[in-house]
C-alpha positions as semicolon CSV with decimal commas, in nm:
position;residue;x (nm);y (nm);z (nm)
1;M;21,448;12,278;15,297
2;K;21,419;12,519;14,990
3;R;21,272;12,846;15,082
4;R;20,998;13,007;14,797
5;S;21,070;13,384;14,638
6;P;20,746;13,581;14,738
7;L;20,658;13,587;14,351
8;Q;20,605;13,234;14,422
9;A;20,393;13,232;14,672
10;A;20,165;13,510;14,581
11;A;20,158;13,284;14,259
12;S;20,013;12,989;14,447
13;E;19,774;13,201;14,707
14;P;19,535;13,251;14,337
15;E;19,560;12,892;14,265
16;A;19,394;12,797;14,641
17;E;19,180;13,114;14,610
18;I;19,049;13,036;14,275
19;D;19,015;12,617;14,411
20;D;18,772;12,784;14,706
21;V;18,606;12,985;14,449
22;D;18,538;12,730;14,256
23;A;18,378;12,542;14,582
24;D;18,226;12,797;14,658
25;A;18,026;12,878;14,341
26;D;17,923;12,498;14,311
27;A;17,822;12,499;14,653
28;D;17,558;12,836;14,551
29;A;17,479;12,652;14,268
30;E;17,350;12,338;14,413
31;T;17,194;12,590;14,717
32;D;16,985;12,788;14,449
33;A;16,904;12,471;14,296
34;D;16,749;12,329;14,605
35;A;16,609;12,618;14,674
36;D;16,433;12,681;14,296
37;A;16,321;12,301;14,367
38;L;16,206;12,367;14,702
39;D;15,974;12,759;14,581
40;Q;15,864;12,534;14,315
41;R;15,734;12,271;14,504
42;E;15,578;12,566;14,762
43;R;15,439;12,716;14,442
44;A;15,235;12,393;14,338
45;E;15,146;12,297;14,696
46;K;14,998;12,677;14,669
47;V;14,837;12,557;14,320
48;L;14,684;12,264;14,468
49;L;14,573;12,397;14,833
50;H;14,373;12,657;14,605
51;R;14,215;12,418;14,375
52;L;14,101;12,267;14,670
53;R;14,012;12,548;14,854
54;G;13,688;12,579;14,495
55;R;13,600;12,204;14,502
56;S;13,740;11,866;14,694
57;L;13,922;11,654;14,365
58;S;14,014;11,295;14,365
59;T;14,363;11,205;14,387
60;V;14,416;11,169;14,004
61;E;14,284;11,553;13,933
62;A;14,496;11,602;14,242
63;L;14,837;11,479;14,092
64;L;14,697;11,651;13,721
65;V;14,700;12,022;13,903
66;L;15,059;11,927;14,004
67;N;15,199;11,807;13,682
68;G;15,089;12,119;13,559
69;T;15,268;12,347;13,801
70;G;15,587;12,154;13,643
71;V;15,666;11,960;13,952
72;D;15,857;11,613;13,906
73;S;15,645;11,277;13,963
74;G;15,825;11,238;14,270
75;E;15,812;11,597;14,429
76;A;15,393;11,532;14,277
77;S;15,353;11,206;14,506
78;E;15,458;11,330;14,831
79;V;15,244;11,659;14,782
80;I;14,966;11,428;14,731
81;E;15,050;11,197;15,033
82;K;15,107;11,459;15,267
83;F;14,739;11,610;15,158
84;I;14,590;11,293;15,196
85;Q;14,767;11,237;15,549
86;L;14,680;11,597;15,591
87;Q;14,271;11,501;15,497
88;Y;14,261;11,730;15,207
89;L;14,229;11,428;14,955
90;D;13,969;11,237;15,062
91;E;13,764;11,015;14,797
92;A;13,576;10,843;14,994
93;K;13,419;11,225;15,160
94;L;13,456;11,307;14,757
95;A;13,180;11,017;14,664
96;D;12,960;11,139;14,920
97;Q;12,941;11,423;14,792
98;I;12,921;11,323;14,440
99;I;12,615;11,089;14,580
100;H;12,452;11,395;14,783
101;S;12,464;11,610;14,486
102;H;12,377;11,417;14,158
103;N;12,159;11,144;14,358
104;V;11,950;11,345;14,638
105;R;11,966;11,706;14,421
106;K;11,954;11,694;14,122
107;G;11,767;11,319;14,076
108;L;11,979;11,130;13,887
109;G;11,987;10,752;13,914
110;R;12,307;10,517;13,963
111;T;12,400;10,491;13,601
112;G;12,442;10,930;13,612
113;V;12,588;10,881;13,993
114;E;12,846;10,625;13,840
115;A;12,934;10,816;13,565
116;E;13,034;11,098;13,758
117;M;13,227;10,930;13,982
118;R;13,430;10,818;13,648
119;R;13,421;11,117;13,524
120;R;13,601;11,258;13,769
121;K;13,851;10,947;13,806
122;L;13,813;10,843;14,124
123;D;13,980;10,498;14,271
124;P;13,721;10,224;14,143
125;S;13,702;10,037;14,478
126;V;13,566;10,350;14,623
127;M;13,348;10,406;14,370
128;M;13,214;10,065;14,385
129;D;13,186;10,068;14,774
130;K;12,999;10,404;14,794
131;L;12,763;10,261;14,464
132;E;12,670;9,995;14,659
133;E;12,520;10,193;14,970
134;L;12,347;10,394;14,751
135;P;11,934;10,288;14,858
136;D;11,733;10,099;14,634
137;D;11,446;10,262;14,551
138;E;11,568;10,372;14,197
139;A;11,226;10,242;14,062
140;E;11,074;10,468;14,371
141;R;11,257;10,782;14,244
142;A;11,188;10,696;13,922
143;I;10,860;10,728;13,940
144;D;10,816;11,034;14,102
145;L;10,986;11,210;13,894
146;A;10,823;11,047;13,621
147;T;10,490;11,157;13,779
148;K;10,626;11,543;13,816
149;R;10,697;11,583;13,452
150;M;10,363;11,421;13,334
151;G;10,222;11,808;13,478
152;Q;10,419;11,989;13,216
153;M;10,333;11,705;12,928
154;E;9,907;11,749;12,971
155;R;9,909;11,910;12,623
156;F;10,104;11,611;12,404
157;D;9,923;11,262;12,283
158;D;10,031;10,911;12,485
159;Q;10,298;10,835;12,212
160;T;10,478;11,166;12,265
161;I;10,476;11,167;12,631
162;D;10,559;10,841;12,660
163;R;10,888;10,920;12,437
164;R;10,982;11,226;12,626
165;L;10,896;11,043;12,993
166;T;11,176;10,803;12,887
167;G;11,419;11,011;12,703
168;F;11,451;11,240;13,026
169;L;11,472;10,939;13,294
170;M;11,738;10,773;13,054
171;R;11,932;11,053;13,014
172;K;11,874;11,089;13,454
173;G;12,008;10,741;13,450
174;Y;11,808;10,517;13,568
175;S;11,814;10,154;13,472
176;S;11,519;10,066;13,197
177;A;11,338;9,839;13,371
178;A;11,282;10,148;13,611
179;V;11,215;10,377;13,336
180;R;10,941;10,141;13,187
181;L;10,794;10,079;13,528
182;A;10,793;10,459;13,616
183;V;10,621;10,554;13,267
184;K;10,349;10,319;13,280
185;A;10,295;10,454;13,644
186;A;10,296;10,805;13,567
187;M;10,063;10,729;13,242
188;D;9,833;10,548;13,467
189;S;9,811;10,828;13,759
190;R;9,724;11,060;13,456
191;G;9,409;10,898;13,468
192;G;9,136;10,953;13,186
193;G;9,261;10,681;13,013
194;S;9,429;10,710;12,618
195;R;9,323;11,047;12,461
196;V;9,361;11,137;12,090
197;R;9,383;11,475;11,957
198;F;9,291;11,592;11,593
199;R;9,487;11,922;11,417
C-alpha cells in the first residue's frame, strides 16, 4: 500500500469538508424553505381567523382570503378543511344568519334572501335547503310592510302610492303576486276610497 504524503492528505480533506458544507447548505436551504412555507401557512391561518372574528364567511370567501395571502392552493384547501372540522366555517350556520338578518330583521322576501346568499357564494345545495325552510307567509309579511309604509304616504295620490309601494316591496325581494296583493290590501285598509288632489 502506497503511503500518502501529508500534503496530499491535507489537500483531500478540504474536498470532503466542501462536500459536507454543500450538504449542510442544501439541508439548511430545504429547512429554510420548509420554515418559510410553514410561516406563510401560519400567517394565512391568522389572517383567516382575524376575518372570521369580524363575520362568518362561506368556504368560497375563505378561499379567496387565503389566496390573497399568497399561500398555494393545496395548502389553502388543507386550511379550509381544518377550519371546517373545527367548525369555524359552517355554511348552514351562515345561511341561518343571512335568513335572520335579511328576512326576519330587514323584512326581505325570499328573492332578497336568495340574492344575498348568492352574493356570499354559499353552496347551492345548502342555500336551497335553507330557502325551503323559510316560512310560507310572504304575502302576509308584504301586507304588513305595505300597511306600515302607508302611514308615510298619506299626502300622495293613489297612483303615486301604488307606484311607490310596488317599488318598495319589489326592492325588498317579494314576488310580484305578493306585491300586488299587499298593495291592494294596503290601499283598501286606508279607507276613504280614492282621493283626487287639485293643485
